[in-house]
C-alpha positions, -999 to 999 in steps of 0.1 A, spaced: 262 -732 450 230 -752 443 198 -724 443 196 -700 412 171 -672 410 166 -674 370 135 -698 368 119 -663 391 126 -638 368 141 -650 336 128 -669 302 150 -672 269 133 -676 237 156 -690 207 157 -691 175 139 -723 171 109 -711 190 119 -733 224 121 -713 255 149 -723 283 147 -709 315 182 -701 310 209 -704 282 227 -724 300 203 -745 317 203 -776 294 168 -790 280 145 -767 269 104 -763 278 91 -793 268 55 -780 263 38 -760 236 38 -718 252 18 -694 227 34 -668 247 69 -656 266 46 -647 292 30 -686 292 64 -704 294 69 -683 325 46 -691 342 44 -725 332 38 -760 355 72 -772 339 87 -733 352 67 -740 383 89 -771 392 123 -764 383 113 -734 412 106 -757 435 136 -777 432 156 -750 432 142 -738 468 144 -775 479 179 -774 475 185 -801 446 215 -800 427 202 -799 391 221 -816 368 209 -793 341 226 -765 354 260 -783 350 272 -756 333 273 -728 360 291 -756 381 320 -760 358 321 -720 356 321 -715 390 346 -748 396 376 -730 370 370 -694 388 387 -667 371 357 -648 353 345 -613 363 313 -629 357 319 -658 379 286 -677 362 250 -669 354 236 -685 382 261 -662 400 251 -630 385 215 -642 389 213 -645 426 234 -613 431 207 -590 412 175 -608 413 171 -629 447 147 -604 460 117 -621 434 123 -654 445 88 -655 472 68 -639 442 83 -650 408 82 -615 388 93 -617 346 118 -589 348 149 -603 322 142 -615 287 170 -629 260 156 -634 230 164 -644 190 138 -635 168 156 -652 144 186 -670 130 195 -652 101 233 -647 99 264 -642 77 291 -663 94 291 -705 99 312 -704 131 333 -736 138 315 -740 173 279 -731 158 252 -752 142 217 -744 128 199 -735 159 218 -703 159 226 -699 117 209 -704 86 244 -713 71 240 -748 86 201 -751 77 168 -737 68 162 -697 81 140 -698 111 119 -668 128 97 -658 154 68 -636 159 81 -602 180 66 -604 214 37 -586 225 49 -548 238 27 -565 266 55 -585 278 79 -555 286 62 -534 309 86 -549 339 114 -555 316 148 -549 333 168 -563 314 174 -574 275 197 -595 261 193 -593 221 208 -631 200 206 -634 165 218 -651 144 231 -620 133 212 -591 152 221 -564 130 214 -586 97 174 -588 109 156 -556 106 133 -569 129 153 -563 155 153 -530 151 117 -532 156 121 -546 191 143 -522 197 116 -493 193 92 -511 206 107 -516 245 105 -490 267 143 -481 267 151 -455 295 141 -483 316 161 -517 306 198 -522 303 206 -539 269 229 -564 259 239 -572 223 257 -602 212 271 -587 175 294 -609 151 307 -576 141 300 -578 104 280 -550 105 281 -516 114 244 -500 128 232 -468 109 228 -438 129 192 -442 136 201 -473 152 229 -459 171 204 -433 186 181 -460 196 206 -476 213 215 -451 230 182 -443 246 187 -476 269 194 -471 305 227 -492 300 241 -508 270 264 -537 266 276 -541 230 292 -579 233 317 -584 204 323 -621 190 360 -624 185 374 -660 188 412 -652 174 427 -622 154 433 -625 110 438 -659 99 425 -678 129 392 -653 130 387 -663 93 390 -700 95 374 -708 135 344 -676 124 341 -685 88 326 -656 69 348 -632 87 362 -601 65 394 -597 85 395 -557 70 361 -553 78 358 -565 117 390 -542 124 371 -511 109 341 -524 126 362 -528 157 373 -493 158 339 -477 150 328 -497 179 348 -483 202 353 -446 196 308 -446 195 311 -463 228 341 -436 246 316 -412 238 290 -430 253 289 -423 297 263 -454 303 277 -481 272 301 -508 277 319 -524 241 327 -561 255 347 -582 236 336 -619 243 361 -650 235 352 -687 233 382 -706 239 378 -738 222 403 -765 207 412 -746 178 421 -712 188 427 -719 226 469 -711 217 460 -679 204 440 -660 232 471 -639 239 479 -623 206 441 -614 205 444 -596 237 477 -580 228 458 -572 195 431 -553 207 448 -528 234 416 -539 259 425 -540 291 416 -580 303 388 -560 330 371 -555 299 368 -587 280 342 -616 284 356 -652 282 343 -689 279 351 -721 277 333 -740 252 319 -772 264 300 -786 239 302 -800 211 328 -819 227 355 -827 202 359 -786 201 363 -792 241 398 -786 250 397 -806 282 397 -839 262 427 -830 241 459 -849 248 482 -840 274 507 -827 256 484 -803 234 473 -792 267 505 -786 278 512 -767 249 478 -745 254 487 -738 288 522 -720 280 505 -700 252 482 -685 279 499 -666 309 467 -646 310 441 -669 320 465 -696 333 450 -705 362 413 -708 355 423 -724 317 443 -748 343 414 -766 364 392 -762 329 418 -786 310 426 -812 341 380 -815 341 386 -842 318 406 -869 304 421 -875 271 394 -887 250 403 -911 218 368 -905 196 368 -866 198 407 -857 193 397 -879 162 365 -857 154 388 -832 156 418 -843 134 395 -852 105 379 -813 104 410 -792 103 412 -788 67 427 -764 53 443 -745 81 457 -714 75 500 -704 80 496 -693 109 479 -720 128 495 -745 106 529 -749 137 500 -761 167 479 -782 145 510 -798 134 510 -812 175 479 -832 167 497 -855 150 521 -861 175 532 -883 198 496 -907 198 
């Protein structure tokens, strides 16, 4: 598949102020745009649409190519989802879906993140709240951070949008459980998806997602699932990003959750490359496969996508300081048979 409906209905507003046609699209729009609508209607975005319509395979869409290659996901790829839901707008592009980060304010310093999405790596970046006019025809809204519940302007955003008409997805690191006022706002959306980022449990979580306090994470986890069970239109979705340091710990995370796999969202990390497990030595790939019964087939395809890369692996090894005890057996394998 090469065509995607995303440029015809969607825009991403990143915390660094950049606009993208999709969160999976490699490069941001290069022009200087005053607002979301201007970026959506820009000449640059129109060129992307023409490339799509011509049947060109866009190299900027490599992430969806990879997702569709290894398979196994409930949501095959973002491209597949956009084509399923929004192909009716191809002849008449219409701004219908928005992904936005109003800032990069965050209380975590995750090992796979950087200054674009966390001010723990650099300066705090703040975006202007979009004009309410932008939301008139909006069908889907995705809110990220930083950590959304750390920035009160996200609550302002929830108040501004026409909630009963919009499907909302909110991505949180689960460090903050919102107050009753915010929960009431969330419950008023047409449909609600709360995505809880979880890349391991106990010490693994605290290592790969620095800032995690596991006892608090566990309490908030239970609160979300209890609250979500009382809302027919709400879905609480654990999201796991698998990379070279947490890959052997997915099964124990799934088992701990006491949640069916069908409720989970998961992904294989592509960048930074030193955390991309497809560049690991073969003996470590084999260990990861043996530890992951549930994702066996898609994981095998992903691991086989690239050969061992000595430079990326060296970067990984140099960053494995102060590993917790429960990860020690795995990390010791990095130093064997190199």
